[in-house]
Structure formats: C-alpha cells, structure tokens
VOGU-3710 file (C-alpha; in Angstrom, 3 decimals, decimal comma):
1> mikvtllgtg> -12,371/-6,397/-13,836  -10,403/-4,468/-11,260  -10,660/-5,264/-7,559  -9,033/-3,777/-4,466  -8,514/-5,912/-1,361  -7,401/-4,155/1,801  -4,840/-6,567/3,200  -3,697/-4,391/6,094  -5,530/-1,295/7,328  -3,513/-0,664/10,498
11> npvpdpnrgg> -1,094/2,077/11,424  2,371/1,756/13,030  0,839/0,900/16,437  0,285/-2,902/16,552  -3,347/-3,960/16,492  -4,611/-7,553/16,860  -7,340/-6,914/14,297  -5,471/-4,927/11,663  -2,388/-5,870/9,693  0,239/-3,404/8,605
21> satlvqagts> -0,105/-1,249/5,502  -0,724/-3,380/2,421  -3,208/-3,281/-0,440  -3,791/-5,825/-3,202  -5,072/-4,765/-6,612  -6,290/-7,401/-9,045  -6,469/-6,096/-12,599  -7,646/-8,787/-14,971  -5,469/-11,811/-14,216  -2,626/-9,773/-12,676
31> yflfdagrgv> -2,072/-9,150/-8,967  -0,173/-6,131/-7,657  0,874/-5,668/-4,028  1,189/-2,108/-2,772  3,328/-1,916/0,379  4,174/-4,853/2,632  3,442/-4,104/6,271  3,346/-6,586/9,130  1,298/-9,712/8,514  1,042/-9,178/4,770
41> lqrllgagvl> 1,429/-12,835/3,829  -1,271/-14,014/6,220  -3,640/-11,447/4,748  -2,540/-12,275/1,202  -3,434/-15,913/1,789  -6,685/-14,775/3,348  -7,458/-13,104/0,029  -6,736/-16,373/-1,775  -3,476/-15,251/-3,355  -0,091/-16,967/-3,024
51> pnmlsavllt> 3,043/-14,808/-3,061  4,301/-16,402/-6,280  1,102/-15,200/-8,003  2,138/-11,548/-7,624  2,982/-9,698/-10,830  4,848/-6,952/-8,968  5,349/-5,254/-5,622  5,138/-1,460/-5,432  6,131/0,679/-2,462  4,716/4,105/-1,700
61> hlhsdhitdl> 7,555/4,982/0,677  10,117/3,480/3,008  8,634/4,052/6,464  9,100/0,836/8,422  5,385/0,097/8,820  5,036/-0,103/5,033  7,973/-2,464/4,419  8,208/-4,563/7,602  7,346/-7,846/5,865  8,883/-7,222/2,469
71> ndvvttrwvm> 11,515/-9,809/3,354  8,748/-12,353/4,000  7,267/-11,703/0,568  10,666/-12,209/-1,070  11,753/-15,340/0,809  8,383/-17,100/0,755  7,979/-16,370/-2,959  11,457/-17,859/-3,419  10,976/-21,096/-1,465  7,451/-21,724/-2,815
81> spvpnvtrlw> 8,418/-21,438/-6,466  9,337/-24,654/-8,329  11,473/-22,681/-10,796  13,484/-19,462/-10,648  11,409/-16,315/-10,834  11,878/-12,586/-10,567  10,327/-10,316/-7,956  9,765/-6,982/-9,656  9,819/-4,155/-7,152  9,071/-0,495/-7,780
91> gpprtqevvn> 9,566/2,207/-5,183  11,005/5,645/-4,489  14,736/6,406/-4,474  16,610/4,456/-1,764  14,493/1,346/-2,371  17,603/-0,435/-3,661  19,417/0,538/-0,461  16,635/-1,071/1,572  16,695/-4,217/-0,551  20,479/-4,492/-0,271
101> gmmamlqpdl> 20,218/-4,331/3,513  17,351/-6,813/3,531  19,289/-9,314/1,436  22,300/-8,964/3,716  20,066/-9,706/6,685  18,677/-12,776/4,910  22,066/-14,162/3,880  22,332/-16,792/6,658  18,810/-18,015/5,871  19,577/-18,260/2,165
111> eyrlahhedl> 22,704/-20,302/2,861  20,848/-22,670/5,209  18,070/-23,353/2,694  20,417/-23,811/-0,237  22,439/-26,313/1,821  19,338/-28,253/2,840  17,326/-28,443/-0,395  19,025/-30,051/-3,389  16,319/-28,830/-5,772  16,761/-25,212/-4,686
121> twtpdvrvte> 19,741/-24,025/-6,688  19,038/-20,305/-7,099  18,764/-17,299/-4,833  15,970/-14,692/-4,781  16,079/-12,349/-7,747  14,701/-8,954/-6,716  14,854/-6,376/-9,496  14,346/-2,853/-8,229  13,201/0,123/-10,250  13,363/3,447/-8,440
131> lrsgsvlded> 11,123/6,296/-9,533  9,591/9,588/-8,480  6,886/9,833/-11,156  5,970/8,608/-14,602  5,049/5,314/-16,228  5,586/2,213/-14,104  4,344/-0,470/-16,472  1,967/-1,002/-19,353  1,278/-4,690/-19,987  -1,563/-7,191/-20,314
141> gvkitaeatd> -4,084/-4,386/-20,505  -2,878/-2,827/-17,226  -1,331/0,611/-17,022  0,268/1,862/-13,818  1,641/5,373/-13,363  3,223/7,107/-10,386  3,235/10,667/-9,118  5,222/12,340/-6,372  3,249/12,878/-3,158  3,929/14,909/-0,002
151> hkpveptvgy> 4,831/13,104/3,231  7,731/15,366/4,204  10,202/14,925/5,812  9,821/11,443/4,322  10,995/12,196/0,808  10,405/11,183/-1,838  7,078/9,379/-1,612  4,881/8,205/-4,466  1,267/7,305/-5,129  0,027/5,039/-7,893
161> riehgghvvv> -2,774/5,049/-10,467  -3,837/1,670/-11,870  -5,936/1,578/-15,045  -7,585/-1,494/-16,534  -10,715/-2,120/-18,564  -11,843/1,475/-18,389  -11,593/1,597/-14,584  -9,146/3,466/-12,348  -7,837/2,715/-8,847  -5,599/5,087/-6,905
171> iggdtvpcpg> -3,301/4,135/-4,022  -2,565/7,464/-2,353  -0,289/6,263/0,448  0,787/8,524/3,287  0,467/12,083/2,003  -1,212/15,417/2,460  -3,118/16,942/-0,471  -0,757/17,933/-3,277  -0,673/18,326/-7,070  0,651/14,815/-7,581
181> ldalcadadi> -2,234/13,321/-5,627  -4,749/15,343/-7,643  -3,187/14,120/-10,881  -3,542/10,519/-9,733  -7,127/10,873/-8,532  -8,711/12,542/-11,552  -11,998/10,715/-12,291  -10,902/7,619/-10,336  -13,376/4,863/-9,542  -11,659/3,917/-6,270
191> yvqtvlrddl> -9,350/6,146/-4,216  -7,604/4,444/-1,281  -6,178/6,940/1,192  -4,363/6,853/4,509  -6,325/9,104/6,866  -5,939/10,755/10,236  -8,439/12,174/12,731  -6,689/15,380/13,779  -9,404/16,049/16,360  -8,419/12,855/18,199
201> vsmipmqrfq> -4,662/12,907/17,659  -4,423/16,465/18,991  -5,748/15,216/22,334  -2,971/12,631/22,792  -0,449/14,168/25,222  2,676/13,079/23,356  4,496/15,216/20,827  5,490/12,197/18,785  1,840/11,410/18,077  0,851/15,006/17,447
211> dtidyhssvv> 3,677/15,298/14,918  1,775/12,886/12,666  -0,905/15,490/11,945  1,204/17,537/9,560  2,067/14,778/7,085  -1,077/12,652/6,768  -4,325/13,598/5,050  -7,077/14,222/7,539  -10,416/12,567/6,851  -11,687/15,975/5,716
221> qaaetatrnr> -8,737/16,509/3,378  -9,160/13,046/1,838  -12,848/13,768/1,252  -12,036/17,137/-0,299  -9,459/15,503/-2,588  -12,067/12,971/-3,660  -14,630/15,690/-4,381  -12,173/17,937/-6,197  -11,200/15,100/-8,513  -14,625/13,555/-9,156
231> vkklvlthmv> -13,806/10,261/-7,434  -16,584/7,670/-7,179  -15,519/5,704/-4,086  -13,318/6,928/-1,222  -11,701/4,170/0,857  -10,306/5,096/4,273  -7,347/3,016/5,423  -4,325/3,159/7,790  -6,538/5,130/10,180  -4,735/7,204/12,807
241> ptpapnsase> -5,390/6,813/15,671  -6,577/3,211/15,695  -10,376/3,459/15,462  -12,396/2,616/18,539  -14,814/-0,313/18,230  -18,052/0,587/16,459  -16,740/4,009/15,438  -16,893/3,519/11,661  -19,993/5,696/11,377  -18,133/8,619/12,985
251> wiaiaaahfa> -15,296/8,458/10,459  -17,720/8,112/7,555  -19,853/11,028/8,766  -16,830/13,337/8,867  -15,960/12,445/5,272  -19,591/12,603/4,119  -19,783/16,273/5,080  -17,256/16,954/2,295  -17,820/14,149/-0,231  -21,098/12,969/-1,735
261> geiifgedll> -19,803/9,722/-3,200  -19,520/6,298/-1,591  -17,303/6,193/1,513  -15,836/2,891/2,675  -14,342/2,410/6,134  -11,398/0,059/5,730  -11,231/-3,331/7,411  -8,708/-6,058/6,703  -9,671/-8,320/3,766  -12,479/-6,034/2,650
271> aiea> -12,750/-6,247/-1,159  -14,064/-3,433/-3,364  -14,719/-3,706/-7,087  -14,756/-0,852/-9,574
//
C-alpha cells in the first residue's frame, strides 16, 4: 500500500486554512515527510502520525516556506523519543548549511532541556545527505530516487519518485517542466505538483508576485506533464495564488482540458491512495 497525505497545501502567503508545503507518503509501514512548511507537526498529528514515526525527511529545495518548521520536526522528535534516534534528512546541496544554522539557533533550547530533564542525555542527531539526482534509499520494499528539477534561480532543486508494491508516487516540488520531472513522472500512479494560475497572478499589480510565474508549473503545464508521462492521478498543491472559496472546479477544469486522468484539488489532510 502506498498513500499520500497532503499535510500542507498552502503557498508562502499565510492562510488560516492551509499549512505550509509538506506532504506525507506512507509506503508499507514506512512514513516519509517531504518538505516541512509552517504547521507541519499539527498536520502530521492530524494524519495520525507522530514525528518519531518518520523514517526520513526529504527536502525538495531550501525556500523558506518549505523548511520553516524543520526545526520543530527535529526538536519534537528529539524530546518525544524515549531513546536516542537519528533523523535522516535528504536534500539538495546547502542542506547541511541550513541544518548547521538551525542547530545553532536551537542551542539555547537544547541546553535548557538537557539541564531540566535527567533522562534526556543526548542531543538531536540529524544526518544530512545532499544530492542532485540518483538513488536516495532502497529499503523495506521502498525505493526512492531523485532527479534535478528547474526552479531557477533557486538551484539546485530536486523532485522525488517513491516506488513500493508496484505503485509509484512523484513529489514534483516547485519546478517548471523539465527532463528531470519527466523522468520522475513516467507511468506514475500519483503525481503531486505545485501549481500556479498565471491568468490570475498576472493581474496582481506587484512585480514580486508576477515574478513567480516563470519558475512554477502552471496548471496547464502540470496537466501536460501528466499527460506526456502517462500519469494516472494529478494532484494540485501549493496553489498560487491562494484559491478563492469554492473555486476548485475552476482549477480542475483548466487541468482537465489537457489531462484526461483523475485530477485532485489539494486540501490539507486529504489522503490519496495508489
């Protein structure tokens, strides 16, 4: 069994109904967290998963909205565990730099907790593996691979392909169509993609917002990627701009003009099975 739970479907603009970028993939008995945006632990608990149940954390890129609550994952996993454990973290180059800064920021907290709790005698153990593409892991019947994606000038960025039990899930992340994304998506059961409505963003009279058009897949581009690669289910997430209430049908209709498969409009804690 492989299941995707959308923990956070929001974009960088805070939204009371959508958490920051985060997706949970359950493959067999293993749980993998992809990105760790704001509110990730609340959503993780909403999905019935404790942080110390995670097999690994994987980052698509280092934009702040995708890593805002990484520190919360690390510290809560640490204080909730009765014995020392390792947080395995995969991400693009510079992930170690981010983790080093995060641990420096957490140093006072670590000292306070170690001083207060006699049974807590170890510090968080975060083991970072940086990568651009290739095999991530192959264990317990789960195979995860990464490919370089295109979110320039954010570089490098990666997407992930998770295979288990004959099923395939793809976490595209923030990217425009590119060869790496096509390689990930080939014959996937579920393709989760950040999407943008360029027709709406272009009307926002601020250059900073309009700049986002050139490095996110539009809804049309995501649908075309899904069609080109024979995907079964296309999942729209991290929608830009924040969708208006009751507008899901509009987003789905745009994608449906270019993709004949199932289209799912992302909402927090929505679960999809392959």
